[in-house]
N, C-alpha and C positions, 0 to 999 in steps of 0.2 A: 411584524411590520412589513415583511416582504410580500405578503399576500395582497394587500390593497394596491401596491405598485404594480404587481404582476397583473392583477385584474384590470387596472387602468390601461396598461399596455395592450392587453388582449382586447379591451373595449375599443381602443383607438384603431385596431386593425379592422374592426367591423363598422366603426362610426368615424371615418376620417373627417378632419375639419373641412367644412365647405369652402369651395373656391369663391373668388369674387363674383363670378357669373352665377354660381349657385346661390350665393347670398342675395344677389339682385333678384333672382327668380323667386326666392323665398319671400323677399319683401313684396314682390308683385303678387304672390299668392296671398299674403296677409292682406293686401289692399283688396284683392278679389273677395276674400272671406269676410271682410268688415262690411256689413250691410249698408252703413252710412256712406262709406267711400264708394262702394259699388253703385249705389243709387245716385250719388253726385256725379259719377262718371257717366252713367246712363243719361241723366238729364242734360249734362254738358254735351254729350254726343248727339242727343236728339236736337238740341238747339243748333248745333253745327249743321246737321242734316237739313233742318228747316231752312236755314240760311242758304244752303246749297240748292235746295229745291226752288226757292224764289229766284236764285240766279239762273236756274235751268228754265225759268219761264212759267212756273206754277204760281197762280195767284195765291196770295197769303190766305184768303178766305176759303180756298179749296185744299188746304193742307190741314189735316187734323190728327191729333194725337189720340190713338185708340188702344194703346197698350193695356190700359186698365180694364178693357173689355175682354181680354184674353182671347183675341181672335187669331193669334198666331203671328201677328206682326204689330209694330209699334206706331207706324204712321201710314195714313192713307192720303194720297194726293191725286188730284185729277185736273185735267185741263182739256179744252177743246183742241183736238188734233187737226180737224178739218171743218172749217166754218160751213162749207157748202153741203157736206153730208151730215154734219152734226156728230161725227165720230169723236169719241172721248178717249183720251190717253190716260190710263190709270196706272199708278204705281202703288203697290203694297210693300212697305219697307220694314224689314226687321233691322233694328239699329243695335249695334254692339259697340260699346266704348271700352277699349282695352289699352293697357300699357303696351307699347310696341313689343312684339314678340310673344305676347301671351296667346295661348290658344283661344279660339272662339267656340263657345258652347251654345248649341241650339237645343231647345227643349224638344221633346217628342212632338208636341203640338206645332211648334214652329217648323220643324222638319216636314211634317205631314202637310202643312199649309204650303210650304215651299214646293212640294211635289204637286199638290192639287192645283195651285194657282200659277204654276210654272212661268208663263210668259208675262204675267203682271206682278210677279214677286221679285223683290230685290233684297239683297243683303248689303247694308252699308256698314262697314267697319270703320270706326273712327279711332285711329291710333293716337294715344296720348291726348284724350279729349280735354283734359283740364290743364294742359300745358299752353305755352304761348304759340306753339306751332303744331296744332293737331293736323292730321292727314286723313282725308276720307278716301276709302277704297270702296268702289261700287262693283257689285257682282250681280248681274242679271241672271235669273233662273239658277240660283245656287244649288238646287237639288240636282240639276243636270251637270253643272260644272264642278261640283265638289263631291259628288257621290263616291268617286274613286278614293278620296282622301278621308272621308268621314270614318269615325271609329265610335261605335256605340258604347256608351258607358252606362252601366246600371248602378245606381246609387240609391240608398235608402236612408231616411232619417228616422232615428228611433231614440228612445230614452231607455238606458240600461240602469236598473236598480239592483245593487248588490243584495245577495240573499240575506246577509246579516242585517241589512236595513229593514227588510221585510219582517224578519224574525223580531227585531227590536220594536217595530211598530205594533206588531201583534201583542208582544209581551207588555208593552206600556199601555195598551188599551186605546191606542189612537184610532 
């Protein structure tokens, strides 16, 4: 009987109970991992960004959602900057909707586009996009301004099948 208690005590040394902050971070991670919640946050964030662009003077008909095209940004907006010369002001915006305090992840494609499009590329982070008081943070040329803080993370998605499942499938003639 002493062995299970001893093992539980030893496990608790290596796996202490999470603090309230850690629990909140875990809840945020759960939200980020749930594709439905993540997508709802992204759509809410894009809606807020479009509202902000209209307030910045971009005509509604010159703001388009292009995320589905995988161009490396989510929204393209343009307006005439100078009527006399016909100069056009363009913003290519990557939108991230996150719970306040969550890290922001850019895909390799988004980061490369940020580098390539530098002066016309913007990162708009919408903190708490599904709340009653979301906050938009705008970063012009994020590749230049955030290069010092970025951390490359390499991740792979795969399916692991146990060896005994392979053997069972062969033995059963599947």
